[in-house]
C-alpha positions in Angstrom: 20.2 23.4 6.5 18.0 23.6 3.5 15.8 20.7 2.5 14.3 19.8 -0.7 10.3 20.9 -0.6 9.7 17.9 -2.2 11.0 14.8 -0.5 13.0 16.4 2.8 16.1 15.4 2.0 19.1 18.0 3.0 20.2 19.6 -0.1 23.7 19.3 -1.2 25.9 21.0 -4.1 29.0 18.8 -4.0 28.1 15.5 -5.5 25.5 15.1 -8.3 25.5 11.4 -7.9 24.5 11.6 -4.4 20.8 12.2 -3.0 19.9 16.0 -2.3 21.9 17.5 -5.3 21.3 20.8 -6.6 23.2 23.1 -8.5 23.1 26.2 -6.0 20.9 27.5 -3.4 18.5 29.1 -5.2 16.9 25.8 -6.1 13.9 24.3 -3.7 13.8 20.8 -5.2 16.6 18.4 -5.5 17.6 17.1 -8.9 15.9 13.6 -8.2 12.7 15.5 -7.3 12.8 17.7 -10.6 13.6 14.7 -12.7 11.0 12.5 -11.1 8.3 15.1 -11.5 8.9 16.5 -14.6 10.5 13.8 -16.7 9.4 10.4 -14.9 12.7 9.5 -14.3 13.3 6.8 -11.5 16.8 6.0 -11.4 17.2 8.2 -8.3 14.9 6.5 -6.1 16.0 4.3 -3.5 14.4 2.0 -1.0 15.2 1.7 2.9 16.6 5.3 2.9 15.2 5.6 6.2 15.5 2.6 8.4 12.4 1.3 10.1 14.0 1.7 13.6 15.1 5.3 13.1 11.5 6.2 12.0 10.1 4.9 15.0 12.6 6.5 17.2 11.3 9.7 15.9 7.9 8.8 16.3 8.6 8.3 20.3 10.3 11.5 20.7 7.2 13.6 18.8 4.7 13.7 21.4 2.6 16.9 20.9 0.9 15.9 17.6 -2.0 14.0 16.1 -0.7 11.0 14.0 -2.4 10.2 10.7 -1.8 6.9 10.2 -2.6 6.2 6.4 -3.5 2.8 5.0 -4.0 2.0 1.6 -7.3 -0.2 0.6 -6.0 -3.5 0.8 -3.4 -3.1 3.8 -6.5 -1.4 5.6 -8.5 -4.7 5.4 -6.0 -6.3 7.5 -5.5 -3.4 10.0 -6.2 -5.9 12.8 -3.6 -8.3 11.5 -0.9 -6.2 10.8 1.4 -4.5 13.7 1.7 -1.0 12.3 -1.1 0.2 14.8 1.2 -1.3 17.7 3.5 1.5 17.2 0.9 4.2 17.8 -1.4 3.1 20.4 0.0 5.5 23.0 -0.8 8.6 20.9 -3.8 10.6 19.6 -4.1 8.8 16.2 -6.4 9.2 13.2 -6.5 6.2 10.9 -6.9 7.3 7.3 -8.0 4.6 4.6 -6.5 5.7 1.5 -7.1 4.6 -2.3 -10.8 3.3 -1.6 -11.5 4.4 -5.3 -9.6 1.3 -6.3 -12.2 -1.4 -5.4 -14.5 -2.0 -8.0 -17.3 -0.1 -8.6 -20.0 -2.4 -7.3 -18.7 -2.1 -3.7 -20.8 0.4 -2.2 -19.5 3.2 0.1 -22.0 1.9 2.7 -20.6 -1.8 2.6 -16.9 -0.4 2.8 -17.9 1.4 6.1 -19.5 -1.5 7.4 -16.4 -3.7 6.9 -14.0 -1.1 8.6 -16.6 -0.7 11.6 -16.3 -4.3 12.2 -12.5 -4.6 11.7 -11.8 -1.7 14.2 -14.1 -3.1 16.9 -11.1 -4.8 18.2 -9.4 -1.1 19.0 -12.7 -0.1 20.8 -10.8 0.3 24.0 -8.2 2.8 22.7 -10.0 5.8 23.2 -7.4 7.8 21.1 -8.1 6.0 17.9 -10.5 7.3 15.2 -10.7 6.6 11.3 -11.9 8.3 8.2 -12.3 7.6 4.8 -11.2 9.3 1.7 -11.8 9.3 -1.8 -9.9 10.8 -4.8 -11.4 13.9 -5.9 -13.8 14.3 -2.8 -13.4 17.9 -1.4 -15.6 16.9 1.5 -12.6 15.0 2.8 -10.9 18.3 3.5 -13.6 19.8 5.4 -14.1 16.5 7.5 -10.1 16.5 8.2 -9.7 19.8 9.7 -12.8 19.4 11.6 -11.2 16.2 13.2 -7.9 18.1 13.5 -9.6 21.1 15.4 -11.4 18.9 17.8 -7.8 17.0 18.6 -6.5 20.1 19.8 -3.3 19.8 18.1 -1.6 22.2 16.0 0.9 19.6 14.5 0.0 16.5 12.5 2.5 13.8 11.9 1.4 11.5 8.3 2.9 7.9 8.8 2.4 4.5 7.4 3.7 2.2 4.9 5.6 2.9 1.8 3.6 3.8 -0.9 0.1 4.2 1.1 -0.4 8.1 -0.4 0.9 10.3 2.4 2.4 12.9 0.1 -0.5 12.9 -1.8 -2.9 13.4 0.8 -1.0 16.3 2.3 -0.8 18.1 -1.1 -4.7 17.5 -1.4 -5.2 18.9 2.2 -2.8 21.8 1.5 -4.3 22.5 -2.0 -0.8 22.4 -3.7 1.8 20.0 -5.0 4.7 21.0 -3.1 5.2 17.3 -2.4 7.0 15.2 -4.5 4.8 12.3 -5.3 4.9 9.1 -7.2 3.7 5.5 -7.5 7.1 4.1 -6.3 8.0 3.5 -2.7 10.7 5.5 -1.2 9.6 8.5 -2.9 9.8 10.7 0.4 13.4 10.5 1.7 13.1 12.3 5.0 10.9 14.1 7.8 9.4 17.1 5.5 7.6 20.1 7.4 4.8 21.8 5.7 3.1 25.1 7.3 -0.5 25.5 6.4 -2.6 28.0 7.8 -2.2 27.3 11.6 -1.1 23.8 11.2 2.1 22.2 10.8 2.4 18.9 8.7 5.2 16.7 8.7 5.5 14.3 5.8 7.4 11.1 6.9 9.3 8.5 4.9 7.6 5.3 4.6 8.0 2.1 6.8 9.5 -0.4 4.5 7.3 -3.7 4.8 9.3 -6.9 4.3 6.1 -8.9 3.6 5.1 -6.9 0.8 5.8 -8.3 -2.7 6.9 -4.6 -3.9 9.8 -5.1 -1.5 11.3 -7.6 -4.1 10.5 -5.8 -7.1 12.3 -3.1 -9.0 10.6 0.0 -9.8 9.9 -0.8 -13.3 8.3 -3.8 -12.3 6.3 -1.9 -9.4 4.7 -0.1 -11.7 3.1 -3.2 -13.4 2.1 -4.7 -10.3 0.6 -1.8 -8.3 -3.2 -1.1 -9.1 -3.6 2.5 -10.2 -7.0 2.6 -11.6 -10.4 1.1 -10.6 -10.2 -2.9 -10.6 -11.9 -4.9 -12.8 -12.3 -8.0 -10.8 -11.3 -11.2 -12.9 -14.0 -13.6 -12.0 -13.5 -17.5 -13.1 -15.9 -20.1 -12.5 -14.5 -23.8 -12.0 -15.9 -27.1 -11.9 -12.7 -29.2 -11.8 -9.2 -28.9 -10.3 -7.4 -26.1 -11.9 -4.2 -23.9 -11.8 -4.1 -20.2 -11.8 -0.8 -17.9 -12.3 0.0 -14.6 -12.0 3.0 -14.5 -14.2 5.9 -15.7 -11.7 4.3 -14.0 -8.6 1.6 -16.4 -7.4 0.2 -19.7 -8.5 -3.0 -21.2 -7.0 -4.1 -24.4 -6.9 -8.2 -25.0 -6.8 -8.4 -28.9 -5.8 -12.1 -29.4 -5.9 -14.3 -31.7 -8.3 -17.4 -29.6 -7.4 -18.6 -25.9 -8.5 -16.8 -23.0 -7.2 -15.3 -19.7 -8.0 -12.1 -17.4 -7.6 -12.0 -13.7 -7.9 -8.6 -11.8 -8.4 -8.6 -7.9 -7.6 -5.2 -6.8 -9.3 -3.8 -3.9 -11.7 -6.0 -4.4 -14.5 -2.7 -4.9 -16.8 -2.1 -8.2 -15.2 -3.9 -11.1 -17.0 -4.2 -14.5 -14.9 -3.6 -17.6 -16.6 -5.7 -20.6 -16.1 -5.0 -24.2 -16.8 -5.7 -27.6 -15.7 -4.1 -28.7 -12.4 -2.7 -31.4 -14.2 -0.8 -29.3 -16.4 0.1 -26.6 -14.1 3.8 -28.0 -13.4 4.4 -28.2 -17.2 3.1 -24.7 -17.6 5.5 -23.2 -15.1 8.3 -25.2 -16.2 7.7 -23.9 -19.8 7.3 -20.3 -18.9 9.3 -19.5 -15.7 12.2 -17.9 -17.6 9.7 -15.8 -19.8 7.7 -14.1 -16.8 8.3 -10.3 -16.9 7.0 -10.4 -13.2 8.3 -13.1 -10.8 9.5 -13.3 -7.3 11.0 -16.9 -6.7 11.4 -19.5 -5.6 8.0 -20.4 -4.3 6.8 -22.0 -1.1 3.4 -24.2 -0.8 0.7 -23.1 1.7 -2.5 -25.1 1.8 -5.6 -24.0 3.1 -9.1 -25.8 3.4 -12.1 -23.7 2.4 -15.6 -24.6 3.6 -17.4 -21.5 2.1 -15.5 -18.5 1.0 -12.0 -17.1 2.1 -10.4 -13.8 0.9 -6.6 -13.9 0.9 -4.6 -10.5 0.7 -1.0 -10.4 -0.8 0.6 -7.0 0.2 1.4 -5.0 -2.8 -0.4 -7.1 -5.1 -4.1 -7.2 -4.1 -6.9 -9.5 -3.4 -8.0 -13.2 -4.2 -11.3 -14.5 -3.0 -12.1 -18.2 -3.4 -15.7 -19.5 -2.9 -16.5 -23.0 -2.7 -15.7 -26.7 -0.1 -12.1 -27.4 -1.2 -8.7 -27.5 -0.6 -6.6 -24.9 -1.9 -2.6 -24.7 -2.6 -1.1 -21.0 -2.9 2.5 -21.2 -4.2 4.3 -17.7 -3.1 7.9 -16.7 -2.2 8.2 -17.3 1.9 9.5 -13.8 2.3 5.9 -12.6 1.4 3.0 -13.3 3.9 -0.6 -14.5 3.0 -3.1 -12.7 5.2 -6.6 -14.4 5.5 -9.7 -12.3 6.0 -13.5 -13.4 6.1 -14.2 -9.9 4.5 -16.7 -10.8 1.6 -16.0 -7.9 -1.1 
């Protein structure tokens, strides 16, 4: 049973409209991976190929391995509020925080390390958990990873995490090749994919679909516009009166204060935040809602009281930090969860 080297799906020759199709057994990559890699075609991408329950059952079966749990930087900020680690607390696990280079350049490495040391204190009594940071292009990461892998005593490493955390990209970096198919879209990896490298076996797995992420409710063309891909340039607004902020049709935030304050958006650099007076917010939405290119509707209002500052993380979208003494209304689809965090980036 031959599998695609790029995504792990079983290859088949019968139906070119189904996943895993190749013309004959001389091909190592399925048609979908080939066209995605060489032409950027995304019509073959599908979500929910691997059911979360099936993935979790697989994790239970594989005991003789180091589990490398990959988080992107924004999900990592809410490790202690998410339930992802709960699946791996009985295993030897390495927490790998990816895409740190997305954060604005003024956020130092030392600050990031301090933040995660504090977050992971909750798990200090789990002696099987460690964590390591990774940066794009930092080759010292490979050396550090293999040192940890050697100390663990395992010859097998299973890479797990949410969809689009960057598992396949990291394996390519570690093995110094581009065998695994990678893209910015969730669902690129279809099945478990084994890669032999030196004395080790790496297992790439499909990402767990996150129903609380805004990406789950966008098609692939829209995902490309929402996911941060480059170092973020924060959009900063000062306010002195009640105002409304719109991230197209994805989220609306009302800052209900007549005193000084600020709001910072860390999003894809191509997304422009529209600001208007709070009194004009409803009119702006009613006038433009059919014109929004990006939207997940309908919205539900969530109200928060802020005494100093509060950081909000929206999975798949980014981070919003509000400073001041005020009440805040956040409008968001009720399938998407708002995570509060006291981290002061």
